[in-house]
FIKOL-332897 format. One record per residue (C-alpha): residue number from 1; x, y, z; residue in one letter. Coordinates in steps of 0.25 Angstrom, whole numbers, plus 5000, padded with zeros to 4 digits. Example, Ala and Ser with C-alpha at 12.3 -4.5 7.8 and 13.67 -1.06 7.14 Angstrom:
2
+-----+------+------+------+------+
: pos :    u :    v :    w : code :
+-----+------+------+------+------+
:   1 : 5049 : 4982 : 5031 :    A :
:   2 : 5055 : 4996 : 5029 :    S :
+-----+------+------+------+------+
//
This chain:
314
+-----+------+------+------+------+
: pos :    u :    v :    w : code :
+-----+------+------+------+------+
:   1 : 4930 : 5038 : 4921 :    X :
:   2 : 4938 : 5042 : 4933 :    X :
:   3 : 4946 : 5037 : 4945 :    X :
:   4 : 4935 : 5040 : 4955 :    X :
:   5 : 4929 : 5028 : 4962 :    X :
:   6 : 4916 : 5023 : 4955 :    X :
:   7 : 4914 : 5013 : 4967 :    X :
:   8 : 4918 : 5012 : 4981 :    X :
:   9 : 4915 : 5004 : 4994 :    X :
:  10 : 4919 : 4998 : 5007 :    X :
:  11 : 4922 : 4983 : 5007 :    X :
:  12 : 4919 : 4976 : 5020 :    X :
:  13 : 4932 : 4967 : 5021 :    X :
:  14 : 4929 : 4962 : 5035 :    X :
:  15 : 4934 : 4964 : 5049 :    X :
:  16 : 4926 : 4978 : 5049 :    X :
:  17 : 4934 : 4983 : 5038 :    X :
:  18 : 4929 : 4991 : 5026 :    X :
:  19 : 4938 : 4993 : 5014 :    X :
:  20 : 4936 : 5005 : 5005 :    X :
:  21 : 4936 : 5002 : 4990 :    X :
:  22 : 4933 : 5010 : 4977 :    X :
:  23 : 4933 : 5008 : 4962 :    X :
:  24 : 4937 : 5018 : 4951 :    X :
:  25 : 4939 : 5018 : 4936 :    X :
:  26 : 4931 : 5008 : 4927 :    X :
:  27 : 4922 : 4998 : 4933 :    X :
:  28 : 4925 : 4989 : 4921 :    X :
:  29 : 4940 : 4992 : 4921 :    X :
:  30 : 4952 : 4983 : 4926 :    X :
:  31 : 4951 : 4981 : 4941 :    X :
:  32 : 4962 : 4986 : 4949 :    X :
:  33 : 4964 : 4988 : 4964 :    X :
:  34 : 4973 : 4999 : 4971 :    X :
:  35 : 4980 : 4994 : 4983 :    X :
:  36 : 4985 : 5006 : 4991 :    X :
:  37 : 4997 : 5007 : 5000 :    X :
:  38 : 4999 : 5010 : 5015 :    X :
:  39 : 4995 : 5000 : 5020 :    X :
:  40 : 4984 : 5009 : 5024 :    X :
:  41 : 4985 : 5021 : 5015 :    X :
:  42 : 4972 : 5019 : 5007 :    X :
:  43 : 4969 : 5022 : 4992 :    X :
:  44 : 4969 : 5036 : 4986 :    X :
:  45 : 4962 : 5042 : 4974 :    X :
:  46 : 4976 : 5042 : 4967 :    X :
:  47 : 4975 : 5027 : 4966 :    X :
:  48 : 4963 : 5028 : 4957 :    X :
:  49 : 4971 : 5037 : 4947 :    X :
:  50 : 4981 : 5026 : 4943 :    X :
:  51 : 4970 : 5019 : 4935 :    X :
:  52 : 4964 : 5022 : 4922 :    X :
:  53 : 4949 : 5023 : 4926 :    X :
:  54 : 4945 : 5018 : 4913 :    X :
:  55 : 4953 : 5005 : 4913 :    X :
:  56 : 4953 : 5001 : 4928 :    X :
:  57 : 4943 : 4998 : 4939 :    X :
:  58 : 4952 : 5003 : 4950 :    X :
:  59 : 4949 : 4998 : 4965 :    X :
:  60 : 4954 : 5005 : 4977 :    X :
:  61 : 4953 : 5001 : 4991 :    X :
:  62 : 4958 : 5006 : 5005 :    X :
:  63 : 4964 : 4995 : 5012 :    X :
:  64 : 4959 : 4991 : 5026 :    X :
:  65 : 4958 : 5002 : 5037 :    X :
:  66 : 4963 : 5013 : 5028 :    X :
:  67 : 4958 : 5024 : 5018 :    X :
:  68 : 4943 : 5023 : 5017 :    X :
:  69 : 4942 : 5009 : 5023 :    X :
:  70 : 4936 : 5006 : 5036 :    X :
:  71 : 4939 : 5006 : 5048 :    X :
:  72 : 4951 : 5015 : 5046 :    X :
:  73 : 4965 : 5012 : 5053 :    X :
:  74 : 4966 : 5027 : 5057 :    X :
:  75 : 4956 : 5023 : 5068 :    X :
:  76 : 4963 : 5016 : 5079 :    X :
:  77 : 4951 : 5008 : 5082 :    X :
:  78 : 4952 : 5001 : 5068 :    X :
:  79 : 4957 : 4987 : 5070 :    X :
:  80 : 4968 : 4983 : 5059 :    X :
:  81 : 4969 : 4969 : 5063 :    X :
:  82 : 4962 : 4965 : 5050 :    X :
:  83 : 4971 : 4974 : 5041 :    X :
:  84 : 4982 : 4965 : 5035 :    X :
:  85 : 4987 : 4962 : 5022 :    X :
:  86 : 4979 : 4949 : 5021 :    X :
:  87 : 4966 : 4958 : 5024 :    X :
:  88 : 4969 : 4968 : 5013 :    X :
:  89 : 4972 : 4957 : 5003 :    X :
:  90 : 4958 : 4951 : 5007 :    X :
:  91 : 4952 : 4965 : 5006 :    X :
:  92 : 4957 : 4966 : 4992 :    X :
:  93 : 4951 : 4953 : 4988 :    X :
:  94 : 4938 : 4956 : 4994 :    X :
:  95 : 4937 : 4969 : 4987 :    X :
:  96 : 4940 : 4962 : 4973 :    X :
:  97 : 4929 : 4953 : 4975 :    X :
:  98 : 4920 : 4964 : 4980 :    X :
:  99 : 4922 : 4972 : 4968 :    X :
: 100 : 4920 : 4960 : 4959 :    X :
: 101 : 4935 : 4961 : 4953 :    X :
: 102 : 4941 : 4948 : 4948 :    X :
: 103 : 4955 : 4953 : 4946 :    X :
: 104 : 4962 : 4967 : 4948 :    X :
: 105 : 4975 : 4974 : 4946 :    X :
: 106 : 4982 : 4979 : 4959 :    X :
: 107 : 4988 : 4992 : 4961 :    X :
: 108 : 4996 : 4999 : 4972 :    X :
: 109 : 5009 : 5001 : 4979 :    X :
: 110 : 5016 : 5002 : 4992 :    X :
: 111 : 5008 : 4994 : 5002 :    X :
: 112 : 4998 : 4992 : 4991 :    X :
: 113 : 5009 : 4984 : 4984 :    X :
: 114 : 5010 : 4974 : 4996 :    X :
: 115 : 4995 : 4972 : 4996 :    X :
: 116 : 4994 : 4970 : 4981 :    X :
: 117 : 5005 : 4960 : 4981 :    X :
: 118 : 4998 : 4952 : 4993 :    X :
: 119 : 4985 : 4952 : 4986 :    X :
: 120 : 4990 : 4948 : 4973 :    X :
: 121 : 4999 : 4937 : 4978 :    X :
: 122 : 4986 : 4932 : 4986 :    X :
: 123 : 4976 : 4934 : 4974 :    X :
: 124 : 4985 : 4934 : 4961 :    X :
: 125 : 4973 : 4930 : 4953 :    X :
: 126 : 4965 : 4943 : 4957 :    X :
: 127 : 4976 : 4952 : 4952 :    X :
: 128 : 4978 : 4957 : 4937 :    X :
: 129 : 4990 : 4966 : 4939 :    X :
: 130 : 4998 : 4973 : 4950 :    X :
: 131 : 5003 : 4988 : 4949 :    X :
: 132 : 5011 : 4992 : 4961 :    X :
: 133 : 5018 : 5006 : 4963 :    X :
: 134 : 5027 : 5004 : 4975 :    X :
: 135 : 5030 : 4989 : 4978 :    X :
: 136 : 5030 : 4984 : 4993 :    X :
: 137 : 5028 : 4971 : 4999 :    X :
: 138 : 5028 : 4975 : 5014 :    X :
: 139 : 5039 : 4966 : 5018 :    X :
: 140 : 5044 : 4968 : 5032 :    X :
: 141 : 5057 : 4972 : 5025 :    X :
: 142 : 5050 : 4983 : 5017 :    X :
: 143 : 5043 : 4988 : 5030 :    X :
: 144 : 5057 : 4988 : 5037 :    X :
: 145 : 5063 : 4996 : 5026 :    X :
: 146 : 5052 : 5007 : 5026 :    X :
: 147 : 5051 : 5009 : 5041 :    X :
: 148 : 5066 : 5007 : 5045 :    X :
: 149 : 5076 : 5004 : 5033 :    X :
: 150 : 5072 : 5016 : 5025 :    X :
: 151 : 5075 : 5025 : 5037 :    X :
: 152 : 5090 : 5025 : 5033 :    X :
: 153 : 5086 : 5035 : 5023 :    X :
: 154 : 5078 : 5043 : 5034 :    X :
: 155 : 5085 : 5041 : 5047 :    X :
: 156 : 5079 : 5052 : 5054 :    X :
: 157 : 5065 : 5050 : 5050 :    X :
: 158 : 5066 : 5035 : 5053 :    X :
: 159 : 5071 : 5038 : 5067 :    X :
: 160 : 5059 : 5047 : 5069 :    X :
: 161 : 5050 : 5036 : 5063 :    X :
: 162 : 5056 : 5025 : 5072 :    X :
: 163 : 5055 : 5034 : 5085 :    X :
: 164 : 5040 : 5036 : 5082 :    X :
: 165 : 5038 : 5021 : 5083 :    X :
: 166 : 5041 : 5023 : 5098 :    X :
: 167 : 5053 : 5021 : 5107 :    X :
: 168 : 5061 : 5009 : 5107 :    X :
: 169 : 5055 : 5003 : 5094 :    X :
: 170 : 5065 : 4995 : 5086 :    X :
: 171 : 5067 : 5000 : 5071 :    X :
: 172 : 5061 : 4987 : 5066 :    X :
: 173 : 5048 : 4989 : 5074 :    X :
: 174 : 5045 : 5003 : 5070 :    X :
: 175 : 5033 : 4999 : 5061 :    X :
: 176 : 5027 : 4990 : 5071 :    X :
: 177 : 5028 : 5001 : 5082 :    X :
: 178 : 5021 : 5011 : 5073 :    X :
: 179 : 5010 : 5001 : 5070 :    X :
: 180 : 5008 : 5000 : 5085 :    X :
: 181 : 5008 : 5015 : 5087 :    X :
: 182 : 4997 : 5016 : 5076 :    X :
: 183 : 4988 : 5008 : 5086 :    X :
: 184 : 4991 : 5016 : 5098 :    X :
: 185 : 4979 : 5021 : 5106 :    X :
: 186 : 4984 : 5035 : 5106 :    X :
: 187 : 4980 : 5043 : 5093 :    X :
: 188 : 4992 : 5052 : 5095 :    X :
: 189 : 5002 : 5040 : 5095 :    X :
: 190 : 4995 : 5034 : 5082 :    X :
: 191 : 4996 : 5048 : 5075 :    X :
: 192 : 5010 : 5050 : 5079 :    X :
: 193 : 5014 : 5036 : 5074 :    X :
: 194 : 5007 : 5039 : 5061 :    X :
: 195 : 5014 : 5052 : 5059 :    X :
: 196 : 5027 : 5046 : 5061 :    X :
: 197 : 5025 : 5034 : 5052 :    X :
: 198 : 5020 : 5044 : 5041 :    X :
: 199 : 5032 : 5053 : 5043 :    X :
: 200 : 5042 : 5041 : 5041 :    X :
: 201 : 5034 : 5036 : 5028 :    X :
: 202 : 5035 : 5050 : 5022 :    X :
: 203 : 5050 : 5051 : 5025 :    X :
: 204 : 5053 : 5038 : 5018 :    X :
: 205 : 5046 : 5044 : 5005 :    X :
: 206 : 5052 : 5057 : 5007 :    X :
: 207 : 5063 : 5056 : 4996 :    X :
: 208 : 5053 : 5052 : 4985 :    X :
: 209 : 5051 : 5063 : 4975 :    X :
: 210 : 5036 : 5061 : 4973 :    X :
: 211 : 5024 : 5063 : 4982 :    X :
: 212 : 5023 : 5072 : 4994 :    X :
: 213 : 5032 : 5072 : 5006 :    X :
: 214 : 5022 : 5067 : 5016 :    X :
: 215 : 5014 : 5056 : 5009 :    X :
: 216 : 5011 : 5049 : 5023 :    X :
: 217 : 5010 : 5060 : 5033 :    X :
: 218 : 5001 : 5069 : 5024 :    X :
: 219 : 4990 : 5058 : 5024 :    X :
: 220 : 4977 : 5061 : 5032 :    X :
: 221 : 4978 : 5057 : 5046 :    X :
: 222 : 4969 : 5045 : 5046 :    X :
: 223 : 4975 : 5040 : 5034 :    X :
: 224 : 4989 : 5040 : 5040 :    X :
: 225 : 4984 : 5034 : 5053 :    X :
: 226 : 4978 : 5022 : 5045 :    X :
: 227 : 4990 : 5020 : 5036 :    X :
: 228 : 5001 : 5020 : 5047 :    X :
: 229 : 4992 : 5011 : 5056 :    X :
: 230 : 4990 : 5001 : 5044 :    X :
: 231 : 5004 : 5002 : 5038 :    X :
: 232 : 5012 : 5000 : 5051 :    X :
: 233 : 5003 : 4988 : 5055 :    X :
: 234 : 5005 : 4982 : 5041 :    X :
: 235 : 5020 : 4984 : 5041 :    X :
: 236 : 5022 : 4980 : 5055 :    X :
: 237 : 5016 : 4966 : 5051 :    X :
: 238 : 5023 : 4965 : 5037 :    X :
: 239 : 5009 : 4966 : 5031 :    X :
: 240 : 5007 : 4952 : 5036 :    X :
: 241 : 5015 : 4946 : 5025 :    X :
: 242 : 5026 : 4937 : 5026 :    X :
: 243 : 5039 : 4944 : 5023 :    X :
: 244 : 5042 : 4945 : 5008 :    X :
: 245 : 5029 : 4937 : 5004 :    X :
: 246 : 5024 : 4946 : 4993 :    X :
: 247 : 5038 : 4946 : 4986 :    X :
: 248 : 5039 : 4931 : 4988 :    X :
: 249 : 5025 : 4929 : 4983 :    X :
: 250 : 5027 : 4938 : 4970 :    X :
: 251 : 5026 : 4926 : 4961 :    X :
: 252 : 5012 : 4925 : 4965 :    X :
: 253 : 5010 : 4937 : 4956 :    X :
: 254 : 5014 : 4930 : 4944 :    X :
: 255 : 5005 : 4933 : 4932 :    X :
: 256 : 5001 : 4947 : 4938 :    X :
: 257 : 5007 : 4958 : 4931 :    X :
: 258 : 5013 : 4969 : 4940 :    X :
: 259 : 5018 : 4983 : 4938 :    X :
: 260 : 5026 : 4987 : 4950 :    X :
: 261 : 5032 : 5001 : 4951 :    X :
: 262 : 5041 : 5005 : 4963 :    X :
: 263 : 5048 : 5019 : 4966 :    X :
: 264 : 5063 : 5018 : 4965 :    X :
: 265 : 5063 : 5029 : 4976 :    X :
: 266 : 5054 : 5022 : 4986 :    X :
: 267 : 5062 : 5021 : 4999 :    X :
: 268 : 5050 : 5016 : 5006 :    X :
: 269 : 5049 : 5003 : 4998 :    X :
: 270 : 5061 : 5001 : 4990 :    X :
: 271 : 5060 : 4995 : 4976 :    X :
: 272 : 5067 : 4981 : 4980 :    X :
: 273 : 5053 : 4976 : 4985 :    X :
: 274 : 5047 : 4978 : 4971 :    X :
: 275 : 5059 : 4972 : 4964 :    X :
: 276 : 5059 : 4959 : 4973 :    X :
: 277 : 5043 : 4958 : 4971 :    X :
: 278 : 5044 : 4958 : 4955 :    X :
: 279 : 5055 : 4948 : 4955 :    X :
: 280 : 5045 : 4938 : 4959 :    X :
: 281 : 5033 : 4943 : 4951 :    X :
: 282 : 5035 : 4940 : 4936 :    X :
: 283 : 5024 : 4949 : 4931 :    X :
: 284 : 5028 : 4961 : 4938 :    X :
: 285 : 5036 : 4973 : 4933 :    X :
: 286 : 5043 : 4983 : 4943 :    X :
: 287 : 5046 : 4997 : 4938 :    X :
: 288 : 5054 : 5006 : 4948 :    X :
: 289 : 5050 : 5020 : 4947 :    X :
: 290 : 5063 : 5029 : 4949 :    X :
: 291 : 5056 : 5042 : 4952 :    X :
: 292 : 5046 : 5036 : 4962 :    X :
: 293 : 5046 : 5032 : 4977 :    X :
: 294 : 5035 : 5026 : 4986 :    X :
: 295 : 5026 : 5039 : 4983 :    X :
: 296 : 5027 : 5036 : 4968 :    X :
: 297 : 5029 : 5046 : 4957 :    X :
: 298 : 5023 : 5050 : 4944 :    X :
: 299 : 5031 : 5039 : 4937 :    X :
: 300 : 5026 : 5029 : 4947 :    X :
: 301 : 5011 : 5033 : 4945 :    X :
: 302 : 5013 : 5033 : 4930 :    X :
: 303 : 5019 : 5019 : 4930 :    X :
: 304 : 5007 : 5014 : 4938 :    X :
: 305 : 4997 : 5020 : 4929 :    X :
: 306 : 5004 : 5014 : 4917 :    X :
: 307 : 5004 : 5000 : 4923 :    X :
: 308 : 4989 : 5001 : 4926 :    X :
: 309 : 4987 : 5006 : 4912 :    X :
: 310 : 4994 : 4994 : 4907 :    X :
: 311 : 4986 : 4984 : 4915 :    X :
: 312 : 4973 : 4991 : 4912 :    X :
: 313 : 4970 : 4982 : 4900 :    X :
: 314 : 4978 : 4970 : 4904 :    X :
+-----+------+------+------+------+
//
């Protein structure tokens, strides 16, 4: 038994959207859902390898308009009006019902953490455990830090990022300006904005000891266009969540065991978000990984695997 998919398909979730999904591991194993980051990054084969294929029935899916889901956000004709946090939570529930799963473990990080928390707080009865590597809740304060505040560590790079948003754009409006640029009718404008956004994201992660130097810029062109278009749209709208809602609602997760891991060196998403979340979630445990940043590390991967192994027979 290996980690290659034994089943896959396209789920019609409405509004002309088809969501790609796949299953790997043991069809009779413990159900688990991988919730990828971005938003708009898509799943990768590496996600499958975190699960013991004899113990888990692992489900992966590409969120609306990215990865192998259709239509793809890299096409400017693709309408993103029906791509919001509420839509993605509903897609997860529809996928669960489609696959005949009663309850499942949720695993993911970065934006995936936000979507996991939003789903679990809305459907706690459907969640057995949660494993997160890289805790975010997409508060507007977190977005402001990532696209403005952390610029104090990279002032030159941030000025170039700000200038790429266009003349006269106020610092607090940079994300919304990039969201508008990704909708521009001129392909060259969209591509330039995408490149500038990815260069900034790479700069924020540049001090981390693990991973390559260009984790965003080195992605395929269509993947970058989709990710930046979706990400800038979500972040300019605060993911359509009331500010602080997921931290304020942490008590709704009572009874769901959580293994949370966060990199001490994560400048893009400082660890205080994870700290405040677990204070309101009595069944969660936070482990700060000292050698890891947002890109992870061998220690982080080993910690996630150990948590999944511990939950496999629960």
